[in-house]
N, C-alpha and C positions, 0 to 999 in steps of 0.2 A: 633609582633603579631597584627592581625587586630581585634580590639575589641573596644567597646565604648558604650555609652548610646544613644539610639534612641527611639523615640516615635512610638508605633505600634498601628494601628487602629484596635480595636476589632469589627468585623462586624458580628460574629456569636453568641456572648454571649448576655445576656439580657441587658448589658450596652454597648451601641455603643459609645465609646469615646476613646480618645487617652490615652494610658497607657505607662508609662516609662518602658523600658526593657533594660537589659544589653545584648549586642550582642557579640558573640565570634565566630570566623571562625575556623572550624576544617579542617585542610588541608589534613588529611588522608582520610576523606570521602567526602570532598567538600560540607560540610553542614555548615549552619550558625545557631548556637545554640543561644537561647535567654533565659535569666533568669530574675527574678524580680529585683534582685540587683546583684552587682558584687561579693558579698560574699556568694551567694546561692550555695548549693552543687549540686542539681539536676536541669537540664534545664526544662523549661516549654514546650518546643517544639523545632523543627528544621526546616530549609528550605533547600531543596535539590537544590543546584546551578548547578549540572552537566548538567541538561537539562532545566535550567531556562533562561528567558529573562528579560531585565531591561528596564524601561521606566521612563522618567521624564517629565510628561505633565505639561505645564505651567499653565493650568487652575486649577490644583490641589492646587496650592499655593506654596510659597517659601519653599524650603527645602524638599518638598514632592516628593517621588519617589515610584515606584512599582516594585516588584519582582514577575514575573509571572512564576509559575510552572504548569505542566500539570494538577495538582489536584486543585489548588486554586491560588488566587492573594493576596499577602501580601502588604499592604500599610504602608510605613515607613516615618518618618519625622525626618530630621536632624535639628540641631540648626541654621544652616546657609546654604546658597547656596554653599559656599566653601566646607563645610563638606559633603553636598550631593554629589557634583561632586567627592570628594575624595573617598567616599564610593563606588560610581558607578564604578570609574576607577579601584579601588582595586579589587572589585568583578569580574569585567570583566577579569582582568589580572589573578586572581587566578583560575577562571573557565577555562580559556584557558590553563593554566599550567596543571590543572588536566586532561583536555581532551587530551593533548599531551602525558601525562604519561600513559593514558589508551589505546592509539592506539597500537595495538599489532598484526594486520594482515598485512603482507607485500604484497603490490601490485606487481604482477608479479610472485607470487608463484604458479600460475596455471600450470607452467611447471612440477611441481612435480607429476601431475596426471598420466603422462605416465610412471612413474617409478613404480616398484613393491611396494606394500604396506608394505611387510615385510622388516624390517631393514631400513626403510626410516627415515631420520632425517629432521624434520620440523624446518626451520629457522624462528626465530621471530625477526622482525625488529622493531625498534622504530623510530618514526618520530622526526626529529629535527626541531624545530620551527625556522623559519627565520623571523627576525624582519623586518617588512615593513618600508619603508622609509616615507610613508605618515603618518602624524600626524593629525588625525581628530580632536582631542581635546588635547591641551597642558596639561602636567601633573600638578596637583595641589599640592601645598605645604601641608604637613601634619598638620592638625589643632590639635596641641598637647593638647589644652584645652578640646577637645571633643572626641579624638580618641587615643587609646594606653593604655599601662599599667598604666600610670600616672593618666588617667581618672578614674581608679578603686579606687584610694585613695580619690577621691572627693565624696561628698555626692550625693546620687541619686536625680534626680529632684523631687521636692515635688508636690503632687497633691492636689486638692481642698478638697477632703474628704479622710478619713482614708482607707476606703474599696475600693476606686475607682481603686487603682493600683493592687488589689488582683485579681488573675486569677481564676474565678469561673469555668472555664472549666477543670482545673487541681487541684482539691482540695487535692488529696493525695500528689502530689508534693509540694504544698504549705505547708502542714502539716509537711512533711519531712524536708523541708528547715527551717521551723519555729523551729522545735525541734533541728535541727543542730545549728541554730542561738542562741537558748536559752542555749544549752549545751556549746557553745563557749563563751557566755557572762557572765557565772557564774562559780565559782570554783566548787561548788557542790550544790545539791538540799537542800533547807531548810527543817528543821524538821517539820514545819507546813504544808508543801506541797504547799505553794504559790510560783509558779514559777516566779512571776513578782516582787518579792522584789528586790530592787536594792539600794545599799548604795553608794552614790556619793563619800563620804569620803573614803570608801574602794577602790573604783576605783582610786582615786587620790593617795592613799597610794601605791597601786600596781604599778601605773605608774611611781612613783618616783624611784623605785628600780626594774625595770623589769628584768635586767640581773641577779641580785642576786637571785630573785625568781626562775628564770629559772634554774640556776645552782643548787640550792637546790633541785629542783624536779628531775633533771637529776641524781644527786648523791644519791637519795633515795634508789636505788637498785631495785631488782626484786620484793621485797615485796610490793612496792607501784606502780607497773607498771600500775595497773588499774586506778590510779588517775592521772597519768602523762598527758595522752592525754587530759582529760577535762581541766586540769590546763593550758596546753599549748594553747588549743583553747581559753581559757579565756584571756590569754595574747595576742594572736593574735587579738582577738576582741577589747581588750583595746588599742592595738597599732593602729588598724584601726580607732577607735573613736578619738584617740589622733591626727592622721593625718587628719581625716575628719572634725573635729570640732575645730575651733580656740578658743573655750572657755575653754579648759583644762588648768591646772595650768602652764604647761611648756610654753605655748604660752601666757597665761595671764600675766606671769611675764615680758614678753617683752612689753606688752601694757603700755602705759604711762597714758592714760586717764581712770579713774575709771568708768566713764559713759559707755565707750566702753566695759569694763569688764562686767558690769551688763547686758548690752544689749545682749552680746554674751552668757552669762549664761542663760538668759531668753529664748533666741532662742533655746539653747540646751535643756532646760527643756520642751519647747513646742514640740520639735522633739521627745524626748523620751516619752512624754505623748501620742502623736499620735501613736507611735509604740506600747506602752502598750495597748492602746485601740484596735488596730487591733489584737494583740495577745490574748486579753481577748475574742474578738468575736470568734476567732478560738477555744479557750478552751471551750467556751459555746457549740459550735457545737460538740466538742469531748465529753463533758459531756452528751449531749442529746443522742448521738449515744451509749455511754456506758450504760446509763439508759435503753435504748431500748434493748440492748443486754442482760443486767442483768435480765430484766423482762422476756425475752424469755427463758433465761437459767433457771430461777426459775420454769416457767411452765413446761419446759422439764424435770426438775428434779422431779417435782411432778408426772409427767406422768410415769417416769421410776421407781420411788420408790413405786408406788401404789402396794398394796399387791395382789389385786384381779383384774380380768378383769372388774368386775362391777364398781370398783372405776375409772379405766381408762376410761370406757365408759361414766361415769358421767362427767369426766374432758373433754372428747371430746364433750359431749352434751353441757357442759357449754361454751366451746369455740364456738360451733355452735350458741348458743343463743347470745353470745356476737357479733359474726359476723352478725347475723340477726339484732340485735339492732343497730350496727354501720351502716348496710346497710339502715335501715329505717331512721336513723338520717341523713345519707348522702342524701337520697332521699328528706327528708324534707328541708335540706339545699339547695339542688339543686333547689327545687321548690321556695324557698325563694329567691335564686339568680336570677331565671328567673323573679320573680315579681319585684325585685329591678331593673333588667335590663329594664323591661318595664317602670317602673317609671322613670328611668334615661333617657330612650328614649323620654318619654313625656316631661320631663324637658328640655332635649336638644332641642327639637323642639320649646318649648316655649322660651328658651333662644335665639334660632336662629331668631324667629320672633321679639323678642325685639332688637336683634342686627340689623336686617334689618330696623326696625323702627328708631333706633338711627342713623344708616348709612344714612337713608333718611333725618333726621333732620340735620345731619352734612353736607350733600351735599347742603341742602338749605342754611344753615348758610355760607358755603364756597362760594356759589354763591353770596350771599349778600355781603360778604366781598370783593370778587373780583369786584363787581360793585362799592363798596365804594372806593376801591383802584384805580380803573380806573378813577372815577370822581376826586379823590384827585390828581392823577398824571396829569390829564388834567388841573385842576386848577393851579397846580404848574408850568406846562409848560407855561400856559398863563401869569403867573406872573413873571417868571424868564426869563433870557436871553437865547434865542434859541441857540446861538453859544456855550455857556458854556455847555449847556445840551448835545449837539451833541458831544463835545469833551469828556465829561464824559462817554457817551455810547461807544464811539470808544475805549477809554482806557480800559474799562471793557471787551469789546469783545476781544481786543487784548490780554489781560491777560489770558482770558479763552482759547483762541486758543493756546497760548504758553504752558499752562498747558496740554492741550490735546496732543500737539506735544511732550512734554516731556514724557507723559505716553506712547505714541506710540513708542518713541525711546526705552524706557525701555522694552516694549513688544517685539520689534524687537530683542534687545539683548538677551532676554530670549529665544525667538524662535530660534535664531542662535545657542545658546548653546545647546538647545534641539536637533536641527537638527544635530549638530556635534556629539553629543553623540549617537543618533540613527543611524547615518551613520557608526560610529565605531561598533555599535552593529550588524548592518546588515552585515558589512564586516566580522566580526568574525563568525556570524552564517552561512554565505555563505561558508566560508572556512571549517567550521565543516561539513556542508551538502555535500560539494564537496568530502571531505575525506570519509564520510560515503557512498556516492554513488559509489565511486571508489571501496571501500571495498566490497560493496554489489554486484557490477558488477563482481568483481573477484570471489567472492563466488559462484555466479550463474553460471559463466563459469566452475568453478571447479565442481559444482554439476552436470551440464549438461554432462561434460565428464565422471564423475563417473557413472551417470545413463546410459549413452550410453554404457559404458563398461559393466555395469551390464546387460543391455538388450542383448548385444552380448553373454555374458556367458549364460544367460537364453535360448537364441535361440539355442546355441550349445547343451545345456542340453536337450532341447526338441527334437532337431534333433536326438540325441542319443536315446531318448525314442521312437521316431518314427521308428527308425531302429529296436529297440527291439520289437516294436509292430508288425513289419512285420514277425519276426521269433518266435512269441509267440507259434504257434502250435508245434514247435519243442522243446520247453523248457519243463522241468519238471513242474508238476502242481503247486508246491509251488513257483517256480520262475515265472511262468506265472501269478499267482495271485498277486505277488509283483509288477510286471511290470504294471498290470492293475491298481492297487492302486496308483502307482506313476503317471500314466497318468491322472487319475481322480483328483488327488491332484493338478497337474500342470494346468489342465483346470480351476480350481477354484482359481487360483492365483489372478486374477483381483479383485475379491470380497475382498480378504484379503488386497491387497494393498490399495484399496479405503478406507477401514475401519481403517487401522492402520497407513499407511505411508503417506509421502508427495510426491505427484506426480508433478514433475516439468513441464513436457510437455506431458499431457495425449493424447492418440490417440482417437480422436472423431470418432463417428460412420459414419459421413458424412463430406465431405470436403466443401469448399466454394461454389461449384457448385452443391452440392447435391449428388455426387457420393459416394457410400459405400467405405470407405477406407479399410475395411477388408472383404473379401468374407465370406458369411454365407454358409458353406458346411453342408449338411444334413448327409452325410456319416460319421460314427464315426471315421474312419481312417483319414478323411480329416479335422476334427475339430482341431486336433493337428497341422495340416499344417496351418490352419487359425491362430492359436495362434502364430506359428513361424513367419508368415508374419506380424502380428501385432507388434511383438517385433522388427523385422527388420525395419519396417516403423518408429517406435519410435526411434530406435537407429540412423537411417539415419537422421531423423529430428533434433535430439539433436546434432549430430556431425556437421551438415551443417548449423546450425542456425547462429552461430557467425562467423565461418570460411568462409562460402560461401554465404549464403543468405544475410547477412547484407552488405558486400561489393558490391554484385550485385544490391541490392536495392539502395545503394548510387549512383552507376553509372547510374542507370535508372532515379533517381531523378535529376541528373545533365543534362539529355538530354532535350533539349528545343524543338524547332520545328523539326519534323521528316523529314529526307531526306535520299535517298539511299546512303550508304557508306559501306566500309569494316568494320568499327567499329560497325555500326548498325547491320550488318549481324552477326558479332561475338556475340553481345549482344543477338540477337534473338535466336541464336543457344543455348546459355546458358540458355535460358528460360526467359519469360517475367513475372514479378511479377503480382500478382492478380490485384493490383490497377492500373496497366498500360495496362493490356492485352486488355481491351475493346477499349481503344483509339488507340492502335497500329493496332488491327484487322480492325477497321473502316478505318484507313488511308490506309492499304494495299488494301482493297477491293475498296476503292474510286479511287485508282491509276489505276486500271485495268477495272473498270466498271463505265462508265459514266451513272449516274442515270438519267433516264428519269422522268420528273415531272409527278406525278399522274399515272405513269405506273402501279405500284403495285395496286393502288385502282381500276384502270380500269380492271385489271385481276381478282380482287375479285368480281367485279360486273358481269364479264363474267361467272365466276364459279357459281354464284348464279342464273343467268338466264338460263344457259344450263349445264346439267350434263355431266361431262367428262367421257369417257369410263374407265379411270383409277380410278374413284372415289371409286368403290367397293374394289379394291385392296388396296387403301390407307386406307380405313376404317378397313380392315383386319390387316394391319401392324401397325396401331396406338397403340393398346394395347401391341404389342410386341417390342416397342421401348424403349431401355435403361431401362431394368428391374432392373438394379442395381443403378438407380437414383431415389431419392424420389420425384422428380418433374414430373416423368412420370410413376411411379409405380402404381398410383391410377387413375382410370377412371375419377374421378372428379377433377383432377389436372387442374390448370389454364393454363398450357402450352400445354395441349392436343388440345384445340381449335385453339391456335395460330399455332401449328405444322400442323394441318389440312389445315388451310388457306394458309400457306406457300407452302405446297406440291401441293395443287390445283392450286395456282397461277403459280407455275413453270410448271405444266402440260400444262397450256394454253400458257405460255411463250415459251416453247420448244416443239412443237407438235411432232417433230421427235422422241424424247425420251418419252415424256409424263410422265411416272413414271416407275422407276425400283426399285426393292427391294434393299435396301441399302441407297437410297436417304433419307429415313426417319431418319436414324442415323446421316447422315451428317447435315441435317437441325436441328436436335435436339441439337447437340453440338453447332452449330452456335447460336441457340436461348439461350442456357444457358449462353454463354459468352456475346453476343451482347444485349440480352434482348429485343430488338426492332424487331417486325415482319419484317418490310421492310428491315432492315439491314441484318437480317438472310436470307431473300430471295435473296438479291444481293450477299451475301457470298456464297450461294449455286450455284448461276449462275456463280460466279467466279471460283469455284472448277470444275464444270462440263464442262464449255465452254472454260476456259482459262488454267487451270492447267492440266487437264486430256486430253489425246488425243481423237480425234473423234472416235465414235463408241465404247467408253469404256462402256457406259451404254445402248447400243442398245440391240435388242432382241437376237442377236447371241453372244454378248459379245466377239467379235472376238479379239479386241485389248487387252482385259483383259487376254485372253488365250495366246496371243503373249507375253505379259509381264511375264507370268509365265515361259515360255521357256527361255526368256532373263535372268530371275532371276536365273534359274538353271545353266545357263552358268557362271554367276558371282559367284554363290555359289561354283562351281567346281574350279574356279580360286582363290577365296579368302580363302575358307575353304575346301581344297581338302580332308583332312582326314575325315571330317564329311560327305562330299558328297559320298566318297567311302564307308563309313559305311552304308549310306542310300541305296546305290545300292546293297550292299551285302545282306541286309535284305529286299530289294524290297520295299522301302518306297517312296511313291509319295508325296513329300513335297507340291505340289500344292493343295492337299486336305486341307492343313492347311493354306497356304499362300494366296490362292485365295481371301479369305474373307478379309485378311489384306489389300490388294491393293484396293479392291472394296470399303471399308468403312473407309480406312485410320486408321486402328488399333482400331477402336471403338469396345468396348466389349472385347478387347484382352489385353490391357495394363491397369495398374492402372491409375487412373485419373491424378495424378501429371505428370507422364511420358507421358501419352497420349497428354495432352495439350502442353507440350514442343515440342512433335513431330509436332503437328498442327501449333505451332508458326513458326517453320522453314519451314514446308510444304507450308503454305500460302505465305511465302515470296520467297522461292526458287523453288518450283514446285515439280514434281513427283519424281525427283531423290532422294529426302529426304526419300521417302518410300523405295526405293531400299537400301539406306545406313542403315536405321534403321532395315530393315528385315535381312540384312546380320549381323548387330551388335547383333541382338537377338540370332541368331544361334551361333555366336562366343562367346557370353556371357555364354551360357549353353553348349558349345562344350564338355567339359570334362565329364559332367554328362550324356550327351546323349551317349558318346562313351562307358560308363560303362554298358549300357543296351544292352543285346545280345538276345533280343526276339522281334519278329515283333510286336506282340500284345502289349507288354509293351511299346515299342517305340511310337506307336500310342497313347496309353493311356497317356503317359507322354507329348506328343506334344499337347494334348488337352488343358492342363491348365498351361504349363510351362511358358508362358508369364506373367501370373499373379504372378509368384514368383520373378519377377525382381523388386527389390526395390531401387537399386542404380541408379538413373537417371543420375548422373554425370559420372559414369563409362560407362554406355551405350552410352552417348553422346560422350565421348572420343573415344570409339571404333568406332562409326559411322563416325566421322569426322577426327580422327587423326590416330588411329591404322591401320585401313584398308586403303590401298593405294587408293587414289581418282581415279575415272574413269570419263572422260569428257562426256559431254552431246552428243558430236558427236559420241562417241563409242556406247552410248545407242541407238541413233537413227539408226545407221548402223545395230546393232544387231536386232533391232526391225523390220526394213525393210526386213532383211534376213529371219527371222522367220515368218514374215507375208506372204511372198511368199510361204514358205514351207507349212504353215497352209492352205492358200488358195488352194494350189495344192491338199493337202490331203482332204480338204472339197469338192473340185471339183470331185476328184476320188470317194469320198464317195457318192456324189450325183449320179454319173454314176452307181455305184454298186447298189444303191437304185433303180434307174430307171430300170436297167436291171432286178432286182429281181421282181419289180412290173410287168414288161412286161412278164416275164416268168410265173408268177402266173396267169396272165390274159390268156395266151395261154393255160395253163393246165386246166383252167376251175375250177368250184367250186369242 
């Protein structure tokens, strides 16, 4: 058992001093209990060691160490340095054993998440502590004189005053322990009621035959059971006194010197006298409390036994008068106290002045003495041998230096010991923290999977409600009302979750670039669709956070200087993390656009000096740019003036195009990612002049029309069933896809997928747009095939791209599932359709000219 006497510093009570306490370690709760003595029944308090840290600062003194808990700091003092190190090592070891037994979450149990909840068996693993080879601090031998059960038989360390060792913070515990000690030290209560009578001869008589007395009491039978326990307690107390005090007869008989016997008996008398004094103080306190309670009881009895209400009212008035009298007396005493405090302040100031005067006189006297000593030493040096004096000074200096060196060596040894102990403490705390971090990580992964699964179930439930919502007119009135109530309740789930539950990964309203993550549909039917999209986004984020996003970020963090390679191409297709996207985009643009110094500033000056013809169209399109982004939704946004300057500069940089509707969206996305105006300008130049074919943004948009025909060819080859379905219901997909190609899916895809498309588009070129356009139709192929109405198909195609939430799946379809087509095939198809389109335009021009000529000949 880890137990023994330690001195505890009382820092919160009125007496701030060291108090002797008996400490005992409770291994079941990992608590360190402390008592006033080893024989006390109830502890004065406890120290929770499960989350405590230990420190032995050299500056605190020898044997002093600290136990730091989250709530307070306990300062303890052992009798020696060896005992202090022993206590610290034992507390460390027992805290570590307790923490090991408390570890009950197995790392790696997250695989259980994918199993059904019903009938699942959770395995509980216990960690086995592995003893480390490194010994920060060698084990210390057990100091049996200060620690262990043998120390309990020794007398408690004595204090200077009787009441110094009493705990004023725990009076009730002290009273209980005192009563228990009194009951154990006497056979029965005296008839006079004096609990402090003690016959030393009676004690000696009982100690001579303890076994006989015990046997007699045990054989007394059930009729005397009520007296057996006090008598046994009395015998235990007698045995303790016999073992703790060497002045008892059994040990006195072994002493040879009568003087020693007398001194031992006197020492015991003094000890018992001090104990009686402390007990009498406690009894006085009990008497005072009892008198107050009896007085209160008498008054209450008078009030209860009063015959009439008038008598009771008179008693209450008497009490009120007494309270008023006491209040006035209290105010008078308070006034007297203030006057005494003022008098004391005046006297303190007077005493301070006298002290300063005395200090001044002492300084003058000290100065005179120094002058006398200096003159005396000078005279002695003149009269004595100079060589002998120098030798004496050298020897004295050398002795002082040796003493200082010895003190420094002692300090170094003490600091080494402290450093070794603190290293072991840090090592154990680090191991505990690592284990807790692993458990927490496993729990978070498990919670993420469970929450993702919950979101999927909610999404399916809302999808069912949405299908029921479509057939509400065909349902009976009672069923239709029930469906409406369920839909309203489902739309209010967000408020309930925020108020009641813990949201591991909430879906914010805007992403890092200011795009709305969930569309805000005004139509009642589409509000449920927005809720489904929010759940799908949350589920996708939770599932990909640890499995996909973290490994991808680690791969990007390991990328140093950027250079074209197959690995970089694969990384960019997977998506660039937010913290790396700006750097990669700047690198891609700088590779293809040689920035001319001050070219952008010159274009800005040109736009200020001369108004461009496209200026009016730019001003009209600025408020209509990215309405789903908070940085452009307000006319007072800071990015609106930057976007205006970028578009005006480009209109002067490329006069052949000037400005085309759609360029505002391209420049806006570049501004959101690159943040710098000039970088966004060169990114727009790179897209229009390098990535897109010529005439893509001209007035006729001829190349854009050509690409729509090429895309229809690829759609017929890659997704033939869907293209046949479109032809059956006469659906012209170019009405939907033309804007995709012109603005690279801006305002069509959710922001996370949109930026992934742009990552690959800036690095690889326009073929990425064809790949993702085909992948979007392949992603939703089955849902489109289930619609058999021309108008419903067009209505579905208006917003079906906003329902794509799984960017990983879309990327795999675009680059893996669909057979790749080379750029050479794209160029040949483009040239073929361009000839056909030019021929059709030429024929159209001829028809138009013939029509105009015919109308002119017919006259008005």
